[in-house]
C-alpha positions, 0 to 999 in steps of 0.5 A, spaced: 547 366 652 543 367 645 537 368 649 539 373 654 543 377 648 536 377 644 532 379 650 537 385 651 536 387 644 528 387 644 529 391 651 534 396 648 529 397 642 523 398 646 525 402 652 524 409 649 517 407 647 516 405 654 519 411 657 514 415 653 508 411 656 510 412 662 511 419 662 504 419 658 500 416 664 504 420 670 502 427 666 496 424 663 496 427 656 498 425 649 504 423 646 506 430 643 505 433 649 509 428 653 515 429 649 514 436 648 515 438 655 522 435 654 528 440 653 532 439 647 538 436 651 533 431 654 529 428 648 536 426 646 537 422 652 531 422 657 528 416 654 533 412 655 534 414 662 535 407 666 536 403 660 543 400 663 539 397 669 534 394 664 538 391 660 542 388 666 536 385 668 536 380 662 542 377 663 540 373 670 532 373 668 533 371 661 538 365 662 534 363 668 528 363 664 532 359 658 535 354 663 528 352 666 525 352 660 530 347 657 529 343 664 522 342 663 520 341 656 525 335 656 523 332 663 522 325 663 514 326 665 514 331 659 516 326 654 511 321 657 505 327 657 506 328 649 507 321 647 
């Protein structure tokens, strides 16, 4: 649960930067040009468009990843290899 929460917080912080990077790649311009092409209303909300689904995917994804890591790292074969 804590792993999924921390992944969601990290995603919420990094999401606008990733959105701006994608806009720059699609437009083939620098960051200033990509940001200035947005209207004032868009500047406040456009970089967070789609953040909800990005956050939602971390619930099953991060939880499964943590559970598999715990299972593999504490398996008997892993304990034999580490000794």
